[in-house]
N, C-alpha and C positions, 0 to 999 in steps of 0.2 A: 408395465411389466413385460420385459422382452423375453425372447426365446432363450437367451443366455441364462436367465434366472431359472427357467424350467430345467435346463441342462444341469445347472448347479444343484437344484433339488433332487434330481435323479441321481447325481453322483453322491450326494450326501446320504440318500436312502440306501444306495448300494453299499456305501461304507458302513452304515448302521447294520444292515443285514449281515454283511461279512463279519462285522465285529461280534454280533450276537451268535452267529455260528461258531466263530473262533472261541467265544466265551464258553459255550456249551461243550465244545471239544476239549477245552482246557480244563473244565470242571471234571469231565469224565476221565481225562488222563492225569488229573491232579497236578497240572503244571501251574505253579504259582506265578511265574513270569507271564504266561499267557493270560491268566485271569486278570492280573494287574493291567497289562497293556490293553486288553479288550475292554475292561471296565473303564479305563481312562478315556478311550475313544468314545464309548457309549455315553459317558457323562458329558464329554465335550459336545456331542451332537445334541443331547437334551438341553444343555446350557444354551446352545445356539438357537434352538427353537423356543426357549423360554425368555429370550432377551427382552421382549416387549413387557412381559409381566414383571421382570426385574426392574425395568425402567419405571413402570407404574408405581411400584412399591417404594423405590429408593429416591423419589423426587424430594428435594429439600428447598429451603428458602433461597439458597445460593443459586440453584438452577432457575428458579422463578425470577430472581433479580436479574440474572443474565438475560433471560428471555425478554423481560420488560425493558431492559436497556436498549433493545432494538428500537423500541418506540420512544426512547428518551424519557422513560418514566422511572422515577425512583420513589417508592413508597416511603413516606416519612413515619408512619405509624405501624404498629404490629398488625399482622394479618394471619388468617387461618386458612390452611389448605383444605378445601372441601372434597375435591375430586381430581383424579388424574387418570386418564385413559390413554393407552398407547396401543395402536393396532397397525397392521400392514407390514409387509416385508417384500421387497426392499423399499418401496415408497411408504415411509412411515407417516402416520397421522397421530398427533398428540393433541388432546383436549384437556385443558386444565381449568378448574374453577377455584377461586379464592374469595374469602370474605374480607373486605377491606373496610377501613374506617370511613365515616361520612366525610371527613376533611379530605382524605386522599381521593375519594370519589368526586367530590366537588372540584378539586384541583385538576383532575384528569378531564372532567367534563368542560371545565373552563378552557383548558388547553385545546381541546377538540373544537369547541364552538368559536374560539378566537383564531383558529388557523386560517391561512389565506385561501385554502381550497375546501372549506367546510361546506357541506351540502345538507340541507334539511329536507329529507325525503319523507313525505307524509302520506302519499297515496300509493296504492299498488302499481299504478301506471308509472309513477316516477321511479319507484324501486326497480321495476322491470326495465325501463329505459336506461337507467344507470347501469344495471347489470349487463346490458347488451352493448354498452358504449365501447367504441374502438379502443383497444389497448387496456381495457379495464383489468383483465386478469393477469397481465404481465407488466404492469406499470411499476417502475422502480421508485416512484415518488410516493410519499405517505399520503394515503387517502383518509379524510376525516368526514364523518357523516353522522346524522341522527335519523334513525328509523323511528317509526311510531313508538316502539317499545324500549329502545335502547340507543345509546351512543356508541360509536365504533370507530376503529382505526384499522387500516390494512396496508400492507406493503408486500411486495414481491422482492426478495433479496436472496443473497447466498449466505447460508449458515454452515460453517465448516466445509466450504467448497461444494455445497449441495444447494441447488436452486430450491427455494422454499417460499411458499405463501404463508404469511402469518397474519392472523386477524385477531382483533381484541374487541370485546364489547363490555359495556358497563350498564347494569340495570339494577333496579331496586325490586327485590322480591321479599314479600312478608316483612318489610321494614329493614331488610339486610341489604347492604351494598355488595353486589356480586360482580367481580371482574372475571371474565372468562376469556381465554385465548386459545387459539388452535394453530398448530403448525402442520402444514401439509407439504411434504417433500415431493418434488417432481422427479 
């Protein structure tokens, strides 16, 4: 988050404060146009600050299919959206969990384990060494691995002209196949 973002927040807060003052004065003077204009500006500012919440609520299967397409994954069976959390501004973080079929989970795990750069990381030392490897966090190639508890894929790519790290994991929890992915914009 740069200084430009802080300046933008200050400008938005000034606009909000001026709009609230203008709204109060318009109510006192019974100016319908003033009430309408200031109300629209205030609603726009609140809409801007609630954008993440709107994205959390409005996620749909088309959005998830588009995100999974980055990993060349197409789910063949129905799935259930369990959770979607969006935070951050301007660098947004999205974490989504879906429950998928056993067949889809097996297909994705098969794809991961049969990739040419698959790594089976079983100890904390291997995991730490892999995390510290050169170019690990800005690699443009798809990374495929198995940690002790889950299988995963990661890639650093551009989504809508925004550099984004997107990671996916598959694990079985309480007999359910859970696919989780997170998008972190830089």
